[in-house]
C-alpha positions as CSV (number, residue, x, y, z in Angstrom):
1,X,-40.8,-41.8,-26.4
2,X,-39.1,-39.6,-28.9
3,X,-36.2,-37.3,-28.0
4,X,-36.9,-33.5,-28.1
5,X,-35.8,-31.8,-31.2
6,X,-32.5,-30.0,-31.1
7,X,-32.4,-26.2,-30.6
8,X,-33.2,-24.2,-33.7
9,X,-30.1,-23.4,-35.8
10,X,-31.2,-19.8,-35.9
11,X,-30.8,-19.4,-32.1
12,X,-27.3,-20.9,-32.3
13,X,-26.4,-18.5,-35.1
14,X,-27.5,-15.5,-33.0
15,X,-25.3,-16.6,-30.1
16,X,-22.3,-17.1,-32.4
17,X,-23.0,-13.7,-34.0
18,X,-23.0,-12.0,-30.7
19,X,-19.7,-13.7,-29.7
20,X,-18.2,-12.6,-33.0
21,X,-19.4,-9.1,-32.5
22,X,-18.1,-9.0,-29.0
23,X,-14.7,-10.3,-30.2
24,X,-14.5,-7.7,-33.0
25,X,-15.3,-4.8,-30.6
26,X,-12.6,-6.1,-28.2
27,X,-10.1,-6.4,-31.0
28,X,-10.8,-2.9,-32.3
29,X,-10.7,-1.4,-28.8
30,X,-7.5,-3.3,-28.0
31,X,-5.9,-1.8,-31.1
32,X,-6.8,1.7,-30.2
33,X,-5.6,1.2,-26.6
34,X,-2.4,-0.3,-27.9
35,X,-1.5,2.8,-30.0
36,X,-2.4,5.1,-27.1
37,X,-0.5,3.0,-24.6
38,X,2.7,3.2,-26.7
39,X,2.6,7.0,-26.6
40,X,2.2,7.5,-22.9
41,X,4.3,7.1,-19.8
42,X,3.2,4.8,-17.0
43,X,3.3,7.7,-14.5
44,X,0.6,9.5,-16.6
45,X,-2.2,7.6,-14.9
46,X,-1.1,7.8,-11.2
47,X,-1.4,10.4,-8.4
48,X,-4.4,12.2,-9.9
49,X,-6.6,13.0,-6.8
50,X,-6.3,16.7,-6.0
51,X,-4.5,17.7,-2.8
52,X,-3.1,20.6,-0.9
53,X,0.2,20.7,1.0
54,X,-0.4,21.5,4.7
55,X,3.2,20.9,5.9
56,X,6.5,21.3,4.2
57,X,9.8,20.9,6.1
58,X,12.8,20.4,3.8
59,X,11.9,17.1,1.9
60,X,9.0,16.3,4.3
61,X,5.5,17.1,3.0
62,X,2.0,16.3,4.3
63,X,-0.8,16.3,1.8
64,X,-4.5,16.9,2.5
65,X,-6.7,15.4,-0.2
66,X,-9.7,17.4,-1.2
67,X,-13.1,15.9,-0.5
68,X,-15.1,14.3,-3.3
69,X,-18.2,16.2,-4.5
70,X,-21.3,15.1,-2.6
71,X,-24.0,13.2,-4.5
72,X,-21.7,12.2,-7.3
73,X,-21.1,8.6,-8.5
74,X,-17.8,7.1,-7.6
75,X,-16.2,4.3,-9.6
76,X,-14.2,1.7,-7.7
77,X,-13.0,-1.0,-10.0
78,X,-16.1,-2.2,-11.7
79,X,-18.5,-1.0,-8.9
80,X,-20.4,2.3,-8.9
81,X,-21.0,3.9,-5.5
82,X,-22.6,7.1,-4.3
83,X,-20.7,9.8,-2.4
84,X,-22.6,10.8,0.8
85,X,-22.0,13.8,3.1
86,X,-21.0,11.8,6.2
87,X,-17.6,13.3,7.3
88,X,-16.0,11.1,10.0
89,X,-14.5,12.9,13.0
90,X,-11.2,11.0,13.0
91,X,-8.9,11.8,10.0
92,X,-6.6,9.2,8.5
93,X,-2.8,9.7,7.9
94,X,-1.5,7.4,5.2
95,X,2.2,6.4,5.6
96,X,4.1,4.9,2.6
97,X,7.1,2.6,3.1
98,X,10.7,3.7,2.3
99,X,11.8,2.9,-1.3
100,X,8.5,3.7,-3.0
101,X,6.7,6.9,-3.9
102,X,3.5,7.8,-2.2
103,X,1.3,7.5,-5.3
104,X,1.0,3.8,-4.4
105,X,-2.1,4.9,-2.4
106,X,-3.6,6.7,-5.5
107,X,-2.8,4.6,-8.5
108,X,-5.7,5.3,-10.9
109,X,-9.1,6.8,-10.6
110,X,-10.7,3.4,-10.2
111,X,-7.9,1.9,-8.1
112,X,-7.2,4.4,-5.4
113,X,-7.2,3.8,-1.6
114,X,-7.2,7.6,-1.2
115,X,-10.5,8.0,-3.2
116,X,-12.0,5.0,-1.5
117,X,-11.4,6.5,2.0
118,X,-12.7,9.9,0.7
119,X,-15.8,8.2,-0.6
120,X,-16.4,6.6,2.8
121,X,-16.4,10.1,4.4
122,X,-12.9,10.3,5.9
123,X,-10.5,13.3,5.8
124,X,-7.4,11.8,4.2
125,X,-3.8,13.0,4.7
126,X,-0.6,11.5,3.5
127,X,3.0,11.9,4.6
128,X,5.6,12.1,1.9
129,X,9.2,11.6,3.1
130,X,10.7,12.9,-0.1
131,X,13.4,11.4,-2.3
132,X,16.7,10.7,-0.5
133,X,20.0,11.9,-2.2
134,X,23.6,11.5,-1.3
135,X,23.3,13.9,1.6
136,X,20.9,11.5,3.3
137,X,23.2,8.5,3.5
138,X,23.6,8.9,7.3
139,X,19.8,9.4,8.0
140,X,18.8,6.9,10.6
141,X,15.3,5.5,11.4
142,X,15.3,7.8,14.4
143,X,14.6,10.7,12.1
144,X,11.4,9.1,10.9
145,X,10.3,7.7,14.3
146,X,11.3,10.7,16.5
147,X,10.9,13.6,14.1
148,X,9.1,13.2,10.8
149,X,6.1,11.0,11.7
150,X,5.4,13.1,14.9
151,X,5.7,16.3,12.8
152,X,3.2,14.9,10.3
153,X,0.8,13.9,13.0
154,X,1.0,17.4,14.6
155,X,0.2,18.9,11.2
156,X,-2.8,16.7,10.6
157,X,-4.3,17.4,14.0
158,X,-3.7,21.1,13.7
159,X,-5.2,21.3,10.2
160,X,-8.2,19.0,10.8
161,X,-8.9,20.4,14.3
162,X,-9.4,16.8,15.4
163,X,-8.2,15.4,18.8
164,X,-7.2,12.0,17.4
165,X,-6.3,10.3,14.1
166,X,-5.8,7.0,12.5
167,X,-2.4,5.8,11.2
168,X,-2.7,3.7,8.0
169,X,0.5,2.2,6.6
170,X,1.7,-0.2,4.0
171,X,4.7,-2.4,4.7
172,X,7.4,-0.2,6.4
173,X,4.7,2.5,6.6
174,X,2.7,0.2,8.9
175,X,5.9,-0.3,11.0
176,X,6.3,3.4,11.3
177,X,2.7,3.6,12.6
178,X,3.4,0.9,15.2
179,X,6.8,2.3,16.1
180,X,5.5,5.8,16.7
181,X,2.6,4.6,18.8
182,X,4.7,2.2,20.9
183,X,7.7,4.5,21.3
184,X,5.8,7.7,22.1
185,X,2.8,6.1,24.0
186,X,0.8,8.6,22.0
187,X,-2.8,8.8,23.2
188,X,-3.7,10.8,20.1
189,X,-3.6,7.6,18.0
190,X,-7.2,6.5,17.7
191,X,-6.6,3.4,15.6
192,X,-4.0,1.7,13.3
193,X,-4.4,-0.1,10.0
194,X,-1.4,-2.0,8.5
195,X,-1.1,-3.8,5.2
196,X,1.7,-6.3,4.6
197,X,3.7,-5.1,7.6
198,X,6.1,-7.7,9.1
199,X,6.5,-8.2,12.8
200,X,8.4,-11.5,13.1
201,X,11.3,-11.0,10.7
202,X,12.5,-14.5,11.2
203,X,9.3,-15.7,9.5
204,X,9.8,-13.7,6.3
205,X,10.5,-16.8,4.2
206,X,13.1,-16.5,1.5
207,X,14.1,-13.0,2.4
208,X,14.9,-14.0,6.0
209,X,17.0,-16.9,4.7
210,X,18.9,-14.6,2.3
211,X,19.6,-12.1,5.0
212,X,20.7,-14.7,7.5
213,X,23.2,-16.3,5.0
214,X,24.4,-13.1,3.3
215,X,24.0,-10.2,5.7
216,X,27.8,-9.6,5.8
217,X,28.0,-9.2,2.0
218,X,24.8,-7.1,2.0
219,X,26.2,-4.8,4.7
220,X,29.5,-4.4,2.9
221,X,27.7,-3.6,-0.4
222,X,25.4,-1.0,1.2
223,X,28.4,0.8,2.7
224,X,30.1,0.9,-0.7
225,X,26.9,2.2,-2.4
226,X,26.0,4.8,0.3
227,X,22.2,4.9,-0.2
228,X,20.8,1.7,-1.7
229,X,19.9,2.8,-5.2
230,X,16.2,2.6,-6.3
231,X,16.9,0.6,-9.4
232,X,18.7,-2.1,-7.3
233,X,15.7,-2.4,-5.0
234,X,13.4,-2.5,-8.1
235,X,15.4,-5.3,-9.7
236,X,15.5,-7.3,-6.4
237,X,11.7,-6.9,-6.1
238,X,11.1,-8.3,-9.6
239,X,13.4,-11.3,-8.8
240,X,11.0,-12.3,-6.0
241,X,8.4,-13.0,-8.7
242,X,10.4,-14.1,-11.8
243,X,7.5,-15.9,-13.5
244,X,5.2,-12.8,-13.3
245,X,8.0,-10.7,-14.8
246,X,8.0,-13.0,-17.8
247,X,4.2,-13.3,-18.3
248,X,3.0,-9.8,-17.5
249,X,3.3,-8.4,-21.0
250,X,1.5,-11.4,-22.5
251,X,-1.3,-10.8,-20.0
252,X,-1.4,-7.1,-21.0
253,X,-1.7,-8.0,-24.7
254,X,-4.7,-10.3,-24.0
255,X,-6.4,-7.6,-21.9
256,X,-5.6,-4.6,-24.1
257,X,-9.3,-4.0,-24.7
258,X,-9.9,-3.5,-21.0
259,X,-9.2,0.1,-20.0
260,X,-9.2,-0.6,-16.3
261,X,-6.7,-3.5,-16.8
262,X,-4.3,-1.3,-19.0
263,X,-4.4,1.6,-16.5
264,X,-3.8,-0.8,-13.6
265,X,-0.8,-2.3,-15.5
266,X,0.7,1.1,-16.1
267,X,0.1,2.1,-12.5
268,X,1.9,-1.0,-11.2
269,X,4.7,-0.4,-13.7
270,X,5.1,3.1,-12.5
271,X,5.4,1.7,-9.0
272,X,8.0,-0.9,-9.7
273,X,10.0,1.2,-12.2
274,X,10.3,4.2,-9.8
275,X,11.7,2.8,-6.6
276,X,13.6,5.6,-4.8
277,X,16.9,5.3,-2.9
278,X,16.9,3.9,0.6
279,X,19.1,5.9,3.1
280,X,22.1,3.7,3.8
281,X,22.2,4.0,7.6
282,X,18.5,3.3,7.9
283,X,18.9,0.3,5.6
284,X,21.6,-1.2,7.8
285,X,19.5,-0.6,10.9
286,X,16.6,-2.6,9.3
287,X,19.1,-5.3,8.3
288,X,20.7,-5.7,11.7
289,X,18.1,-4.7,14.3
290,X,15.0,-5.8,12.5
291,X,15.8,-8.6,10.1
292,X,18.7,-10.3,12.1
293,X,17.9,-9.2,15.7
294,X,14.1,-9.5,15.4
295,X,14.0,-6.7,18.0
296,X,10.6,-5.4,17.0
297,X,8.9,-8.7,17.9
298,X,10.9,-9.0,21.1
299,X,10.1,-5.4,22.2
300,X,13.8,-4.5,22.5
301,X,14.1,-2.2,19.5
302,X,15.1,1.3,20.9
303,X,14.9,4.8,19.4
304,X,16.6,7.6,21.3
305,X,16.6,5.4,24.4
306,X,12.9,4.5,24.2
307,X,11.8,0.9,23.5
308,X,9.3,0.1,20.8
309,X,7.2,-2.2,23.0
310,X,4.1,-3.3,21.1
311,X,2.5,-4.5,24.3
312,X,2.0,-0.8,25.2
313,X,-0.3,-0.2,22.2
314,X,-3.9,-0.4,23.4
315,X,-5.8,1.3,20.5
316,X,-7.8,-0.7,17.9
317,X,-5.6,-2.4,15.3
318,X,-6.5,-4.0,12.0
319,X,-3.7,-5.9,10.1
320,X,-3.9,-7.3,6.6
321,X,-1.6,-9.8,5.0
322,X,-1.4,-11.2,1.5
323,X,-2.2,-14.9,1.1
324,X,0.5,-15.3,-1.6
325,X,2.9,-12.7,-0.2
326,X,6.5,-14.1,-0.5
327,X,8.1,-10.9,0.9
328,X,6.0,-10.7,4.1
329,X,4.2,-14.1,4.4
330,X,1.1,-14.1,6.6
331,X,2.9,-15.7,9.5
332,X,5.3,-12.8,9.7
333,X,2.5,-10.3,9.9
334,X,0.1,-12.3,12.1
335,X,2.7,-12.2,15.0
336,X,1.4,-8.7,15.7
337,X,-1.8,-10.2,17.2
338,X,0.3,-12.1,19.8
339,X,2.4,-9.1,21.0
340,X,-0.1,-6.2,20.9
341,X,-1.6,-4.9,24.1
342,X,-4.9,-4.0,22.3
343,X,-8.1,-5.9,23.1
344,X,-9.6,-4.8,19.9
345,X,-7.4,-6.3,17.2
346,X,-8.2,-8.1,14.0
347,X,-6.0,-10.0,11.5
348,X,-7.2,-10.6,7.9
349,X,-5.6,-12.6,5.1
350,X,-6.6,-11.2,1.7
351,X,-5.8,-12.3,-1.9
352,X,-2.6,-11.0,-3.4
353,X,1.1,-10.9,-3.1
354,X,3.1,-8.1,-1.5
355,X,1.9,-5.5,-4.0
356,X,-1.4,-7.1,-4.8
357,X,-2.7,-7.1,-1.2
358,X,-2.1,-3.3,-1.1
359,X,-3.3,-2.3,-4.6
360,X,-4.2,-5.3,-6.7
361,X,-7.5,-6.1,-8.4
362,X,-9.0,-7.6,-5.3
363,X,-7.7,-4.9,-2.9
364,X,-10.7,-2.6,-3.1
365,X,-13.1,-5.4,-2.2
366,X,-11.0,-7.3,0.3
367,X,-8.8,-4.6,1.9
368,X,-9.8,-1.0,1.2
369,X,-13.6,-1.1,1.8
370,X,-13.4,-3.5,4.7
371,X,-10.8,-1.3,6.4
372,X,-12.9,1.9,5.8
373,X,-16.0,0.2,7.3
374,X,-14.0,-1.3,10.2
375,X,-12.8,2.2,11.0
376,X,-16.3,3.7,10.6
377,X,-17.6,1.3,13.2
378,X,-15.1,2.6,15.7
379,X,-15.7,6.3,15.2
380,X,-16.4,8.2,18.4
381,X,-20.0,9.2,19.0
382,X,-20.9,12.9,18.9
């Protein structure tokens, strides 16, 4: 029996030619993108979804994002979806953590939690706590838990004419959602979604160890500094992933032909380069009561004499954690399931570190859309 003849050389030539053509297009596109990238600021790509301000009190603002046009196509990452007219009755209030600007929920047109939720038919609001300055050094967490988050909730319910809302927070924003609901026993909270929010501070890996060994020095420095400067927080955050800090520009160069990758790179750069100051007194509360005392997990953290007891929360709760998060490891976030009073509670591990789980390349598929559909399943019937 004779062996079959080899594939015709012409076919191989066609495959090689297509590869060369593809490579040439990528190279040319990469060059154009490179020159364009050199001339723009990272912040040029973020915070582009239109919104209106529905509450303004000193530095506190509440945004209402305008609905997407019905029957238009919506790009999410590399997927194309269709916007339908299916407005949900329960609005969503997004809560950012301290230290970062609220555009983390609206990074680029194709990487935006805000636009994803709008696409899924939700009314979307966002609380912006503003940028602290030297006059805010004495601001305590009580201002957030007892005043600002409640004021934002009141504004959303008044503007939307809804009776309940969903609180949706990332990191400390998730803690604010849980703190509000547990401290105020607020029946207007229909449901809660958290991303990368720690509950058991003693399971926060390297960060817990650093705090345990050096809390005295950290406390001393924070008192000298007043507010914790944003650039200090930014530098500390980068030190948590030193290898990524070294390789990220090499990765950018290799993907310069990919518009989505370049925009995502700039969006994350805008995030990490624009940390804002952390009010000094609030920082020390987190250090002593949360990180060292682990009072949130134990139900002994008090605000204006009211305990933040997580066992009193009975609304549906969905919590996400990043599989490779070395700031809030999954074990630190999963503890929420053990202490909640809710019967309807779900914990999900998704790909990504502390930033990636909230806004990385896998976040739309593994976090944003699943959370939107989880909430849709729990909407009240008309």
